[in-house]
Structures are given as C-alpha cells and as structure tokens.
Chimera marker file (.cmm) of the C-alpha trace (Angstrom):
<marker_set name="trace">
<marker id="1" x="42.069" y="74.912" z="-9.283" r="1" g="1" b="0" radius="0.5"/>
<marker id="2" x="43.825" y="74.753" z="-12.678" r="1" g="1" b="0" radius="0.5"/>
<marker id="3" x="42.376" y="78.134" z="-13.650" r="1" g="1" b="0" radius="0.5"/>
<marker id="4" x="43.859" y="79.752" z="-10.562" r="1" g="1" b="0" radius="0.5"/>
<marker id="5" x="47.193" y="77.968" z="-11.010" r="1" g="1" b="0" radius="0.5"/>
<marker id="6" x="47.786" y="79.079" z="-14.611" r="1" g="1" b="0" radius="0.5"/>
<marker id="7" x="47.466" y="82.721" z="-13.610" r="1" g="1" b="0" radius="0.5"/>
<marker id="8" x="50.394" y="82.275" z="-11.192" r="1" g="1" b="0" radius="0.5"/>
<marker id="9" x="52.955" y="80.260" z="-13.195" r="1" g="1" b="0" radius="0.5"/>
<marker id="10" x="55.121" y="80.597" z="-16.300" r="1" g="1" b="0" radius="0.5"/>
<marker id="11" x="55.070" y="76.876" z="-17.134" r="1" g="1" b="0" radius="0.5"/>
<marker id="12" x="53.621" y="73.608" z="-15.846" r="1" g="1" b="0" radius="0.5"/>
<marker id="13" x="55.564" y="70.381" z="-15.281" r="1" g="1" b="0" radius="0.5"/>
<marker id="14" x="53.450" y="67.218" z="-15.323" r="1" g="1" b="0" radius="0.5"/>
<marker id="15" x="54.929" y="64.018" z="-13.869" r="1" g="1" b="0" radius="0.5"/>
<marker id="16" x="53.865" y="60.553" z="-14.946" r="1" g="1" b="0" radius="0.5"/>
<marker id="17" x="50.540" y="60.461" z="-13.127" r="1" g="1" b="0" radius="0.5"/>
<marker id="18" x="47.299" y="58.766" z="-14.171" r="1" g="1" b="0" radius="0.5"/>
<marker id="19" x="45.126" y="61.329" z="-12.384" r="1" g="1" b="0" radius="0.5"/>
<marker id="20" x="46.669" y="64.189" z="-14.344" r="1" g="1" b="0" radius="0.5"/>
<marker id="21" x="46.734" y="62.095" z="-17.526" r="1" g="1" b="0" radius="0.5"/>
<marker id="22" x="42.978" y="61.592" z="-17.318" r="1" g="1" b="0" radius="0.5"/>
<marker id="23" x="42.493" y="65.362" z="-17.001" r="1" g="1" b="0" radius="0.5"/>
<marker id="24" x="45.152" y="66.380" z="-19.534" r="1" g="1" b="0" radius="0.5"/>
<marker id="25" x="42.645" y="67.802" z="-22.034" r="1" g="1" b="0" radius="0.5"/>
<marker id="26" x="41.186" y="70.041" z="-19.343" r="1" g="1" b="0" radius="0.5"/>
<marker id="27" x="44.619" y="71.159" z="-18.152" r="1" g="1" b="0" radius="0.5"/>
<marker id="28" x="45.697" y="71.965" z="-21.721" r="1" g="1" b="0" radius="0.5"/>
<marker id="29" x="42.509" y="73.934" z="-22.395" r="1" g="1" b="0" radius="0.5"/>
<marker id="30" x="42.970" y="76.027" z="-19.252" r="1" g="1" b="0" radius="0.5"/>
<marker id="31" x="46.716" y="76.535" z="-19.805" r="1" g="1" b="0" radius="0.5"/>
<marker id="32" x="46.114" y="77.586" z="-23.418" r="1" g="1" b="0" radius="0.5"/>
<marker id="33" x="43.875" y="80.461" z="-22.268" r="1" g="1" b="0" radius="0.5"/>
<marker id="34" x="46.933" y="82.027" z="-20.587" r="1" g="1" b="0" radius="0.5"/>
<marker id="35" x="49.499" y="80.688" z="-23.103" r="1" g="1" b="0" radius="0.5"/>
<marker id="36" x="51.233" y="78.649" z="-20.386" r="1" g="1" b="0" radius="0.5"/>
<marker id="37" x="53.337" y="75.770" z="-21.778" r="1" g="1" b="0" radius="0.5"/>
<marker id="38" x="53.022" y="72.307" z="-20.277" r="1" g="1" b="0" radius="0.5"/>
<marker id="39" x="56.061" y="70.037" z="-20.003" r="1" g="1" b="0" radius="0.5"/>
<marker id="40" x="54.904" y="66.461" z="-19.364" r="1" g="1" b="0" radius="0.5"/>
<marker id="41" x="57.129" y="63.443" z="-18.860" r="1" g="1" b="0" radius="0.5"/>
<marker id="42" x="55.560" y="61.083" z="-21.398" r="1" g="1" b="0" radius="0.5"/>
<marker id="43" x="55.024" y="61.151" z="-25.150" r="1" g="1" b="0" radius="0.5"/>
<marker id="44" x="51.257" y="60.702" z="-25.037" r="1" g="1" b="0" radius="0.5"/>
<marker id="45" x="50.800" y="63.882" z="-22.997" r="1" g="1" b="0" radius="0.5"/>
<marker id="46" x="52.871" y="65.896" z="-25.484" r="1" g="1" b="0" radius="0.5"/>
<marker id="47" x="50.590" y="64.560" z="-28.197" r="1" g="1" b="0" radius="0.5"/>
<marker id="48" x="47.599" y="65.782" z="-26.149" r="1" g="1" b="0" radius="0.5"/>
<marker id="49" x="48.891" y="69.357" z="-25.988" r="1" g="1" b="0" radius="0.5"/>
<marker id="50" x="52.096" y="69.394" z="-23.993" r="1" g="1" b="0" radius="0.5"/>
<marker id="51" x="54.881" y="71.469" z="-25.521" r="1" g="1" b="0" radius="0.5"/>
<marker id="52" x="57.891" y="69.184" z="-25.189" r="1" g="1" b="0" radius="0.5"/>
<marker id="53" x="59.603" y="66.473" z="-23.218" r="1" g="1" b="0" radius="0.5"/>
<marker id="54" x="62.663" y="64.362" z="-23.012" r="1" g="1" b="0" radius="0.5"/>
<marker id="55" x="60.693" y="61.517" z="-21.634" r="1" g="1" b="0" radius="0.5"/>
<marker id="56" x="59.328" y="58.046" z="-21.743" r="1" g="1" b="0" radius="0.5"/>
<marker id="57" x="58.142" y="56.425" z="-24.916" r="1" g="1" b="0" radius="0.5"/>
<marker id="58" x="55.108" y="54.509" z="-23.629" r="1" g="1" b="0" radius="0.5"/>
<marker id="59" x="55.152" y="52.118" z="-26.597" r="1" g="1" b="0" radius="0.5"/>
<marker id="60" x="58.819" y="51.243" z="-26.115" r="1" g="1" b="0" radius="0.5"/>
<marker id="61" x="58.249" y="50.722" z="-22.393" r="1" g="1" b="0" radius="0.5"/>
<marker id="62" x="55.359" y="48.377" z="-23.191" r="1" g="1" b="0" radius="0.5"/>
<marker id="63" x="57.532" y="46.343" z="-25.566" r="1" g="1" b="0" radius="0.5"/>
<marker id="64" x="60.240" y="45.951" z="-22.913" r="1" g="1" b="0" radius="0.5"/>
<marker id="65" x="57.662" y="44.943" z="-20.308" r="1" g="1" b="0" radius="0.5"/>
<marker id="66" x="56.125" y="42.451" z="-22.737" r="1" g="1" b="0" radius="0.5"/>
<marker id="67" x="59.509" y="40.828" z="-23.285" r="1" g="1" b="0" radius="0.5"/>
<marker id="68" x="60.000" y="40.461" z="-19.530" r="1" g="1" b="0" radius="0.5"/>
<marker id="69" x="56.549" y="38.909" z="-19.196" r="1" g="1" b="0" radius="0.5"/>
<marker id="70" x="57.176" y="36.518" z="-22.097" r="1" g="1" b="0" radius="0.5"/>
<marker id="71" x="60.366" y="35.320" z="-20.387" r="1" g="1" b="0" radius="0.5"/>
<marker id="72" x="58.433" y="34.702" z="-17.157" r="1" g="1" b="0" radius="0.5"/>
<marker id="73" x="55.531" y="32.928" z="-18.866" r="1" g="1" b="0" radius="0.5"/>
<marker id="74" x="57.852" y="30.707" z="-20.884" r="1" g="1" b="0" radius="0.5"/>
<marker id="75" x="59.700" y="29.671" z="-17.735" r="1" g="1" b="0" radius="0.5"/>
<marker id="76" x="62.925" y="31.317" z="-18.852" r="1" g="1" b="0" radius="0.5"/>
<marker id="77" x="62.974" y="33.500" z="-15.718" r="1" g="1" b="0" radius="0.5"/>
<marker id="78" x="61.076" y="33.713" z="-12.441" r="1" g="1" b="0" radius="0.5"/>
<marker id="79" x="59.370" y="36.857" z="-11.120" r="1" g="1" b="0" radius="0.5"/>
<marker id="80" x="61.287" y="36.647" z="-7.828" r="1" g="1" b="0" radius="0.5"/>
<marker id="81" x="64.638" y="36.678" z="-9.600" r="1" g="1" b="0" radius="0.5"/>
<marker id="82" x="63.799" y="39.045" z="-12.443" r="1" g="1" b="0" radius="0.5"/>
<marker id="83" x="65.834" y="42.213" z="-11.917" r="1" g="1" b="0" radius="0.5"/>
<marker id="84" x="64.237" y="45.631" z="-11.845" r="1" g="1" b="0" radius="0.5"/>
<marker id="85" x="64.954" y="47.541" z="-15.046" r="1" g="1" b="0" radius="0.5"/>
<marker id="86" x="65.194" y="51.300" z="-15.274" r="1" g="1" b="0" radius="0.5"/>
<marker id="87" x="64.697" y="53.195" z="-18.504" r="1" g="1" b="0" radius="0.5"/>
<marker id="88" x="67.719" y="55.477" z="-18.664" r="1" g="1" b="0" radius="0.5"/>
<marker id="89" x="67.236" y="57.132" z="-22.025" r="1" g="1" b="0" radius="0.5"/>
<marker id="90" x="64.629" y="59.668" z="-22.902" r="1" g="1" b="0" radius="0.5"/>
<marker id="91" x="63.275" y="60.628" z="-26.274" r="1" g="1" b="0" radius="0.5"/>
<marker id="92" x="62.998" y="64.272" z="-27.381" r="1" g="1" b="0" radius="0.5"/>
<marker id="93" x="59.416" y="64.982" z="-28.370" r="1" g="1" b="0" radius="0.5"/>
<marker id="94" x="58.312" y="68.419" z="-29.579" r="1" g="1" b="0" radius="0.5"/>
<marker id="95" x="54.815" y="69.629" z="-30.354" r="1" g="1" b="0" radius="0.5"/>
<marker id="96" x="55.243" y="72.269" z="-33.085" r="1" g="1" b="0" radius="0.5"/>
<marker id="97" x="51.504" y="72.763" z="-33.334" r="1" g="1" b="0" radius="0.5"/>
<marker id="98" x="51.312" y="73.619" z="-29.638" r="1" g="1" b="0" radius="0.5"/>
<marker id="99" x="54.350" y="75.902" z="-29.866" r="1" g="1" b="0" radius="0.5"/>
<marker id="100" x="52.645" y="77.914" z="-32.616" r="1" g="1" b="0" radius="0.5"/>
<marker id="101" x="49.432" y="78.113" z="-30.608" r="1" g="1" b="0" radius="0.5"/>
<marker id="102" x="51.404" y="79.457" z="-27.623" r="1" g="1" b="0" radius="0.5"/>
<marker id="103" x="53.457" y="81.863" z="-29.757" r="1" g="1" b="0" radius="0.5"/>
<marker id="104" x="56.721" y="80.078" z="-28.930" r="1" g="1" b="0" radius="0.5"/>
<marker id="105" x="59.487" y="79.857" z="-31.539" r="1" g="1" b="0" radius="0.5"/>
<marker id="106" x="61.312" y="76.553" z="-31.163" r="1" g="1" b="0" radius="0.5"/>
<marker id="107" x="64.991" y="76.771" z="-32.167" r="1" g="1" b="0" radius="0.5"/>
<marker id="108" x="65.612" y="75.088" z="-35.516" r="1" g="1" b="0" radius="0.5"/>
<marker id="109" x="68.500" y="73.121" z="-33.988" r="1" g="1" b="0" radius="0.5"/>
<marker id="110" x="66.092" y="71.619" z="-31.438" r="1" g="1" b="0" radius="0.5"/>
<marker id="111" x="63.604" y="70.718" z="-34.168" r="1" g="1" b="0" radius="0.5"/>
<marker id="112" x="66.366" y="69.067" z="-36.230" r="1" g="1" b="0" radius="0.5"/>
<marker id="113" x="67.478" y="67.031" z="-33.212" r="1" g="1" b="0" radius="0.5"/>
<marker id="114" x="63.910" y="65.872" z="-32.566" r="1" g="1" b="0" radius="0.5"/>
<marker id="115" x="63.444" y="64.988" z="-36.240" r="1" g="1" b="0" radius="0.5"/>
<marker id="116" x="66.644" y="62.922" z="-36.225" r="1" g="1" b="0" radius="0.5"/>
<marker id="117" x="66.425" y="61.228" z="-32.828" r="1" g="1" b="0" radius="0.5"/>
<marker id="118" x="62.919" y="61.759" z="-31.519" r="1" g="1" b="0" radius="0.5"/>
<marker id="119" x="59.538" y="62.976" z="-32.674" r="1" g="1" b="0" radius="0.5"/>
<marker id="120" x="58.084" y="66.244" z="-33.915" r="1" g="1" b="0" radius="0.5"/>
<marker id="121" x="54.320" y="66.598" z="-33.748" r="1" g="1" b="0" radius="0.5"/>
<marker id="122" x="53.187" y="68.955" z="-36.493" r="1" g="1" b="0" radius="0.5"/>
<link id1="1" id2="2" r="1" g="1" b="0" radius="0.2"/>
<link id1="2" id2="3" r="1" g="1" b="0" radius="0.2"/>
<link id1="3" id2="4" r="1" g="1" b="0" radius="0.2"/>
<link id1="4" id2="5" r="1" g="1" b="0" radius="0.2"/>
<link id1="5" id2="6" r="1" g="1" b="0" radius="0.2"/>
<link id1="6" id2="7" r="1" g="1" b="0" radius="0.2"/>
<link id1="7" id2="8" r="1" g="1" b="0" radius="0.2"/>
<link id1="8" id2="9" r="1" g="1" b="0" radius="0.2"/>
<link id1="9" id2="10" r="1" g="1" b="0" radius="0.2"/>
<link id1="10" id2="11" r="1" g="1" b="0" radius="0.2"/>
<link id1="11" id2="12" r="1" g="1" b="0" radius="0.2"/>
<link id1="12" id2="13" r="1" g="1" b="0" radius="0.2"/>
<link id1="13" id2="14" r="1" g="1" b="0" radius="0.2"/>
<link id1="14" id2="15" r="1" g="1" b="0" radius="0.2"/>
<link id1="15" id2="16" r="1" g="1" b="0" radius="0.2"/>
<link id1="16" id2="17" r="1" g="1" b="0" radius="0.2"/>
<link id1="17" id2="18" r="1" g="1" b="0" radius="0.2"/>
<link id1="18" id2="19" r="1" g="1" b="0" radius="0.2"/>
<link id1="19" id2="20" r="1" g="1" b="0" radius="0.2"/>
<link id1="20" id2="21" r="1" g="1" b="0" radius="0.2"/>
<link id1="21" id2="22" r="1" g="1" b="0" radius="0.2"/>
<link id1="22" id2="23" r="1" g="1" b="0" radius="0.2"/>
<link id1="23" id2="24" r="1" g="1" b="0" radius="0.2"/>
<link id1="24" id2="25" r="1" g="1" b="0" radius="0.2"/>
<link id1="25" id2="26" r="1" g="1" b="0" radius="0.2"/>
<link id1="26" id2="27" r="1" g="1" b="0" radius="0.2"/>
<link id1="27" id2="28" r="1" g="1" b="0" radius="0.2"/>
<link id1="28" id2="29" r="1" g="1" b="0" radius="0.2"/>
<link id1="29" id2="30" r="1" g="1" b="0" radius="0.2"/>
<link id1="30" id2="31" r="1" g="1" b="0" radius="0.2"/>
<link id1="31" id2="32" r="1" g="1" b="0" radius="0.2"/>
<link id1="32" id2="33" r="1" g="1" b="0" radius="0.2"/>
<link id1="33" id2="34" r="1" g="1" b="0" radius="0.2"/>
<link id1="34" id2="35" r="1" g="1" b="0" radius="0.2"/>
<link id1="35" id2="36" r="1" g="1" b="0" radius="0.2"/>
<link id1="36" id2="37" r="1" g="1" b="0" radius="0.2"/>
<link id1="37" id2="38" r="1" g="1" b="0" radius="0.2"/>
<link id1="38" id2="39" r="1" g="1" b="0" radius="0.2"/>
<link id1="39" id2="40" r="1" g="1" b="0" radius="0.2"/>
<link id1="40" id2="41" r="1" g="1" b="0" radius="0.2"/>
<link id1="41" id2="42" r="1" g="1" b="0" radius="0.2"/>
<link id1="42" id2="43" r="1" g="1" b="0" radius="0.2"/>
<link id1="43" id2="44" r="1" g="1" b="0" radius="0.2"/>
<link id1="44" id2="45" r="1" g="1" b="0" radius="0.2"/>
<link id1="45" id2="46" r="1" g="1" b="0" radius="0.2"/>
<link id1="46" id2="47" r="1" g="1" b="0" radius="0.2"/>
<link id1="47" id2="48" r="1" g="1" b="0" radius="0.2"/>
<link id1="48" id2="49" r="1" g="1" b="0" radius="0.2"/>
<link id1="49" id2="50" r="1" g="1" b="0" radius="0.2"/>
<link id1="50" id2="51" r="1" g="1" b="0" radius="0.2"/>
<link id1="51" id2="52" r="1" g="1" b="0" radius="0.2"/>
<link id1="52" id2="53" r="1" g="1" b="0" radius="0.2"/>
<link id1="53" id2="54" r="1" g="1" b="0" radius="0.2"/>
<link id1="54" id2="55" r="1" g="1" b="0" radius="0.2"/>
<link id1="55" id2="56" r="1" g="1" b="0" radius="0.2"/>
<link id1="56" id2="57" r="1" g="1" b="0" radius="0.2"/>
<link id1="57" id2="58" r="1" g="1" b="0" radius="0.2"/>
<link id1="58" id2="59" r="1" g="1" b="0" radius="0.2"/>
<link id1="59" id2="60" r="1" g="1" b="0" radius="0.2"/>
<link id1="60" id2="61" r="1" g="1" b="0" radius="0.2"/>
<link id1="61" id2="62" r="1" g="1" b="0" radius="0.2"/>
<link id1="62" id2="63" r="1" g="1" b="0" radius="0.2"/>
<link id1="63" id2="64" r="1" g="1" b="0" radius="0.2"/>
<link id1="64" id2="65" r="1" g="1" b="0" radius="0.2"/>
<link id1="65" id2="66" r="1" g="1" b="0" radius="0.2"/>
<link id1="66" id2="67" r="1" g="1" b="0" radius="0.2"/>
<link id1="67" id2="68" r="1" g="1" b="0" radius="0.2"/>
<link id1="68" id2="69" r="1" g="1" b="0" radius="0.2"/>
<link id1="69" id2="70" r="1" g="1" b="0" radius="0.2"/>
<link id1="70" id2="71" r="1" g="1" b="0" radius="0.2"/>
<link id1="71" id2="72" r="1" g="1" b="0" radius="0.2"/>
<link id1="72" id2="73" r="1" g="1" b="0" radius="0.2"/>
<link id1="73" id2="74" r="1" g="1" b="0" radius="0.2"/>
<link id1="74" id2="75" r="1" g="1" b="0" radius="0.2"/>
<link id1="75" id2="76" r="1" g="1" b="0" radius="0.2"/>
<link id1="76" id2="77" r="1" g="1" b="0" radius="0.2"/>
<link id1="77" id2="78" r="1" g="1" b="0" radius="0.2"/>
<link id1="78" id2="79" r="1" g="1" b="0" radius="0.2"/>
<link id1="79" id2="80" r="1" g="1" b="0" radius="0.2"/>
<link id1="80" id2="81" r="1" g="1" b="0" radius="0.2"/>
<link id1="81" id2="82" r="1" g="1" b="0" radius="0.2"/>
<link id1="82" id2="83" r="1" g="1" b="0" radius="0.2"/>
<link id1="83" id2="84" r="1" g="1" b="0" radius="0.2"/>
<link id1="84" id2="85" r="1" g="1" b="0" radius="0.2"/>
<link id1="85" id2="86" r="1" g="1" b="0" radius="0.2"/>
<link id1="86" id2="87" r="1" g="1" b="0" radius="0.2"/>
<link id1="87" id2="88" r="1" g="1" b="0" radius="0.2"/>
<link id1="88" id2="89" r="1" g="1" b="0" radius="0.2"/>
<link id1="89" id2="90" r="1" g="1" b="0" radius="0.2"/>
<link id1="90" id2="91" r="1" g="1" b="0" radius="0.2"/>
<link id1="91" id2="92" r="1" g="1" b="0" radius="0.2"/>
<link id1="92" id2="93" r="1" g="1" b="0" radius="0.2"/>
<link id1="93" id2="94" r="1" g="1" b="0" radius="0.2"/>
<link id1="94" id2="95" r="1" g="1" b="0" radius="0.2"/>
<link id1="95" id2="96" r="1" g="1" b="0" radius="0.2"/>
<link id1="96" id2="97" r="1" g="1" b="0" radius="0.2"/>
<link id1="97" id2="98" r="1" g="1" b="0" radius="0.2"/>
<link id1="98" id2="99" r="1" g="1" b="0" radius="0.2"/>
<link id1="99" id2="100" r="1" g="1" b="0" radius="0.2"/>
<link id1="100" id2="101" r="1" g="1" b="0" radius="0.2"/>
<link id1="101" id2="102" r="1" g="1" b="0" radius="0.2"/>
<link id1="102" id2="103" r="1" g="1" b="0" radius="0.2"/>
<link id1="103" id2="104" r="1" g="1" b="0" radius="0.2"/>
<link id1="104" id2="105" r="1" g="1" b="0" radius="0.2"/>
<link id1="105" id2="106" r="1" g="1" b="0" radius="0.2"/>
<link id1="106" id2="107" r="1" g="1" b="0" radius="0.2"/>
<link id1="107" id2="108" r="1" g="1" b="0" radius="0.2"/>
<link id1="108" id2="109" r="1" g="1" b="0" radius="0.2"/>
<link id1="109" id2="110" r="1" g="1" b="0" radius="0.2"/>
<link id1="110" id2="111" r="1" g="1" b="0" radius="0.2"/>
<link id1="111" id2="112" r="1" g="1" b="0" radius="0.2"/>
<link id1="112" id2="113" r="1" g="1" b="0" radius="0.2"/>
<link id1="113" id2="114" r="1" g="1" b="0" radius="0.2"/>
<link id1="114" id2="115" r="1" g="1" b="0" radius="0.2"/>
<link id1="115" id2="116" r="1" g="1" b="0" radius="0.2"/>
<link id1="116" id2="117" r="1" g="1" b="0" radius="0.2"/>
<link id1="117" id2="118" r="1" g="1" b="0" radius="0.2"/>
<link id1="118" id2="119" r="1" g="1" b="0" radius="0.2"/>
<link id1="119" id2="120" r="1" g="1" b="0" radius="0.2"/>
<link id1="120" id2="121" r="1" g="1" b="0" radius="0.2"/>
<link id1="121" id2="122" r="1" g="1" b="0" radius="0.2"/>
</marker_set>
C-alpha cells in the first residue's frame, strides 16, 4: 500500500495517529526510496524520519497533562469540572539529516527560526 502511494504523491502528511506512528519506520523507508518528504504532526515522528512540522511537543503535552492529573489527585480540582485544554502553539521542528537525504535545501532563515524557537535535528 505505502509503496504504491509514494509513486503517486509529492509529499505525505501524517496526522497524530498511533497506527501510523507504529509503522513510521516502514513508511519512512518506503518514502525515502522515491525521495518523498513526510510531514508529520508530532516531534517524535520528525525524529523518526519526517522532514518537518509545526506541531505538538509530546513531552510538553505530557507535562501539562501531568499537572492536570496532580491537581485532580490532590483534590484541588474534580475531573467533572476540569476544563478541556487545547494546545494552541506549535513548535517548528526540522530534520536536516532527512532533508539532505531527500536532496532538499532548507532555507537558512527557516533553520535559524527552528534553532531559536524550536528544534533542528542534525
């Protein structure tokens, strides 16, 4: 399925999905054969071979969730009255190593932005 798909697309967008996450290495390997960049929505998938994202920082999300849970466990708040929180800021994450492998030149301004406010995987 992935082999057929990469021959028909210029890029692949990967949403936050555990099924795809568990097969990310396979997807990257197949996409690399055709030099098709993958744009996932989370940092861990960029680290596994995605090209770039402005997406979720899984660690930061875990810290925020832990704080909510600590408030519930300590009796400070109740689950029924705890508001839903939405993460509204993304983090720019670039994979320079993957860009080189795909023959893609990332603009230096984009790299500088990621170095200052996000992450660059080298």
